[in-house]
Phi, psi and omega in degrees: 000151172279133186259348179175169176223140176229138179252134178221148179295145175288133178227142176271190178090180183230156175285130178303137182306320181296321180290320179299320179296319178293322179296320177300312184293306184290320181297316182293321181289328176294320176295321177301315180300315180297317181295320180290317184284319190237352179098158182300326182297327178293327175299317178298319180297318181296314181297333182280353179268113185297329181284316177299318181300315180296318179294322179301313178298325180290319178301326181278005171096004181274156178297116187281359178257008189249143176294337181293344179304320183296305186291320181290316180297315179296320178296320179294319179293319181298316179286318184293330182261003187306313185275357184246005186299314181297320181293318182279338185076026178235131186236122190251125182225167175083195182153213186261142173061238182298327180297327180296326182283348178270000185306309180303320179294320181291326175299313180295318180297320178297319179296319179292315184293320187255010176060043183284143178264006180298157171282090186295327178296320178295320178294322177297318178296320178301315179302315181292320183293317180299317178295321183291322180298311185282344179260336186236315184282328174256101186263084185249006177091007181251124181268120183295138175221001182218131181218114186240116187239120181237135179219163180245183184294336181273000179089003173288150184212161171221150179231133171237114179227156187223144176234163179235149175242108185290339181285312181265359176061039176236155171248149178235129182253131182249132179243135179232152176218140186285339185302131175064017180292131179244327183204142174281345192241014174220106179042062182283000183257149183250301176230132190230134177246140177163178176261116185300143177238160180267158171059041176267119178276100183259090185284356174258012175287146176302328180294343182256022179299317180296322178296319179296315179298317181292325179297317177295320180298320179299318182288334187264324189251323184274140175292144182308323182298326180292316180296316180296323179298318178295318180298321177295324177295323177296321178298320178296317178297325178298316182290334180274340188291138177243005180294137183288331186243344185212166179246132172260109191259106173203160182221158183302326183293345178259359187249311189268161176084169179270063183275145177264123183237125181292143176273186187293342181260002176100351176279180183234157178219152179259130185214146175245013180244173176297120183280322184203148172231156184239135176253115181234139177294137184300326182297343182268118181287157174286127181299156181290126179288336179295313178293318181298321181300319179295314181294320182298321178296322177295317181291323182294326180283340178232086186306141182270152175266327184201181184289330177299318177299319178297314184296323184270004178289127178303135180094345177273111181235197183303318183293321179295314181295321179293317180298316179296323178296321180292314180292325180299325179290319181293316186271331183242353179074025181265107183277116181290149178265132178250093183215121178296133179290357177294139183245328179208159189279138175278132181277116180268143177255202181273180179210178177053067176074018175245130009282347176197159179296154178293132177260111179298322182296319180293320179295318179295322178295315179298317179299316181298317180297313182291321180296318178297318179297318180294314181297320178292323179296324178295334179268005178095003179259107187262005190301315183292319178295322178294324177295318178297321179295317179295322178297316180298319179295322179294320182292326181279000000 
């Protein structure tokens, strides 16, 4: 399931090398402590919590008001844990930009190097599906540029990925966790942080189940020419519409006569009235029917079993899914839901030495205490870790 979303302002600049080095040291030893005390799966749970993740980056000295916290923290963990992955049973892949596209290869390499018995092909598919959902099925205006995939020996995994919106100058971070996952395409999120936006086409919402079923039906049963014809009719309605905030999408061929129009469950009904109208936000353009026509022919020749198959088909992106959703309403009467999956606002703090400048001495002291505790625990001496645990309990 996806466990959350966090929104942060876009910030330029780079992390100072000295701070990145400290983040690597302190961050990796903190992860070691969690893994030793609670197991590798608990590390995955912590990373999948957007609020804990933000707090973790702040503890390591990064500006907690910056979008760079995501990429820098993940990069620091990947480098800091590189030599300990086999020992901890935690395997870190992916990253920013080009590194994100290497994730499937890195999953396979980790399996080969450490002799993992996991279904590596399934993990590779998971990485691609999670990225596809947040880049294509949830159309919220954020373009993904970061994908961080961590898994353990038992095949449990977590994903932290981030997209940017150049118009509002914000980044949105998406967190996923494998526990209890049932479907990639129906409400995969559990708790979500972010700033709500309008007119978000969330095709993995439970409310859009009918749209998903109808989209698959269109690819499987309708000839591509029929789907394209409907899309062209929608474009004509778009050009005629004078409504300031919405489009009423219908055409005479769908209104007059005793035409049989299938309902959302696949049966048919006879109607001489307007069967369906579609409300679409004006800022979203009608997808190109030329591109859709090419994709539809590919899909028609290889029938789909479900929406997941549609989503993972190469070449199927946001415009294809949006076009199918629009045509699905006209032909099947499935009205898509436009609702941002964000549920509550993330509280942003200060940045740039607020609430106070990073203290190198304090970071080094914390690292030293945790490193000593970890080394002693490996030798069977748990006293320092137990003392830290009692301190934490006392503080709470």
